C-alpha positions as CSV (number, residue, x, y, z in Angstrom):
1,R,-103.5,46.5,67.8
2,V,-103.1,49.9,66.2
3,I,-100.1,50.4,64.3
4,T,-99.4,53.9,62.7
5,H,-96.5,55.6,60.9
6,Q,-95.1,58.7,62.3
7,R,-95.9,60.4,58.8
8,N,-98.0,59.2,56.0
9,A,-95.8,56.9,53.8
10,G,-98.6,55.9,51.4
11,K,-101.1,52.9,51.0
12,G,-98.5,50.3,50.1
13,A,-96.3,51.3,53.2
14,A,-99.4,51.0,55.3
15,I,-100.4,47.5,54.0
16,K,-96.8,46.5,54.3
17,T,-96.7,47.2,58.0
18,A,-100.0,45.5,58.5
19,V,-98.8,42.4,56.6
20,D,-95.6,42.4,58.6
21,N,-97.5,42.3,61.7
22,A,-100.5,40.3,60.8
23,E,-101.4,36.9,62.4
24,G,-103.9,34.5,61.3
25,D,-104.8,32.9,57.9
26,Y,-106.3,35.7,55.7
27,L,-105.8,39.2,54.9
28,V,-108.6,41.7,54.0
29,I,-107.6,45.1,52.3
30,L,-110.1,48.0,52.5
31,D,-109.5,51.6,52.5
32,A,-110.0,53.8,55.4
33,D,-112.5,56.2,53.8
34,L,-115.3,53.2,54.2
35,E,-116.0,53.2,50.6
36,Y,-116.8,49.5,51.5
37,D,-118.6,48.6,54.4
38,P,-116.5,46.4,56.8
39,Q,-119.7,44.6,57.6
40,D,-119.5,42.8,54.2
41,I,-116.4,41.0,55.2
42,P,-118.3,37.8,56.0
43,R,-119.4,37.9,52.2
44,L,-116.1,38.1,51.0
45,L,-115.1,35.1,53.3
46,E,-118.2,33.0,51.7
47,P,-116.5,31.8,48.5
48,V,-113.4,30.8,50.4
49,L,-115.2,28.8,53.0
50,D,-117.3,27.0,50.3
51,G,-114.2,26.1,48.3
52,R,-115.2,28.3,45.3
53,A,-112.3,30.7,45.7
54,T,-108.8,31.4,47.0
55,V,-108.7,35.1,46.4
56,V,-112.1,37.4,46.6
57,Y,-112.3,41.0,45.1
58,G,-115.0,43.3,46.0
59,S,-116.5,45.3,43.1
60,R,-117.6,48.9,42.8
61,T,-120.6,49.5,40.5
62,F,-119.8,52.2,37.9
63,G,-123.4,53.3,37.0
64,S,-124.6,56.5,35.4
65,H,-124.9,58.3,38.5
66,S,-121.2,57.3,39.6
67,A,-119.1,59.7,41.1
68,Y,-116.1,58.7,38.9
69,S,-115.0,60.6,35.8
70,F,-115.9,58.8,32.5
71,W,-112.1,58.3,31.7
72,Y,-111.5,56.9,35.4
73,V,-114.0,54.2,34.7
74,M,-112.8,53.6,31.1
75,G,-109.1,53.3,32.7
76,N,-110.3,50.9,35.1
77,K,-112.2,48.7,32.6
78,G,-109.1,48.9,30.4
79,V,-106.9,47.5,33.1
80,T,-109.3,45.2,34.3
81,M,-109.7,43.5,30.9
82,A,-106.0,43.4,30.3
83,A,-105.4,41.4,33.7
84,N,-108.5,39.0,33.0
85,V,-107.0,38.1,29.3
86,L,-103.3,37.8,30.7
87,F,-104.5,35.7,33.6
88,N,-107.6,33.8,32.2
89,S,-109.7,35.1,35.0
90,Y,-112.7,37.2,35.3
91,I,-112.4,39.9,37.8
92,G,-114.9,42.8,37.5
93,D,-113.0,45.7,39.1
94,L,-109.2,45.0,39.2
95,E,-108.6,48.5,41.1
96,T,-111.0,47.6,43.8
97,C,-110.0,48.2,47.3
98,F,-111.8,45.5,49.0
99,K,-109.8,42.4,48.7
100,L,-109.5,38.9,50.8
101,M,-106.6,36.5,50.4
102,P,-104.4,34.1,52.2
103,L,-102.2,36.0,54.4
104,E,-99.2,33.9,53.1
105,L,-100.2,34.4,49.5
106,Y,-99.9,38.2,49.9
107,R,-96.6,37.8,51.7
108,S,-95.3,35.8,48.8
109,L,-96.2,38.5,46.2
110,H,-93.4,40.8,47.5
111,I,-95.3,44.0,46.8
112,R,-92.9,46.8,46.5
113,S,-94.9,49.8,45.7
114,R,-95.4,52.4,48.7
115,G,-98.5,54.1,46.9
116,F,-101.6,52.8,45.3
117,G,-99.7,50.9,42.7
118,M,-100.2,48.0,44.9
119,E,-103.6,47.6,44.0
120,A,-103.2,45.8,40.6
């Protein structure tokens, strides 16, 4: 089922609409620009099915031939490190736009951001 907004209301608003209408056990968030391949969704689910994870984040590679600016990459690494310290975790790319988590867990977060601020 395709659900649309009459006008672009931001990524957070799109995710909220999707979550409000979602059925099933898990939610996968990815951007429409296909930076990530939807065919990789089964790979995100593997650690959950194996009992190794509850939430799985995809990760971008910020190599020397990256399309991202130096300061974008450094900012991403700083925010990711801060989250890892605060939550005693190891996430490689906090701002990734490819996430899998239980639908009810996402609903319990009460995300309010209507834009990309919902990523963190």
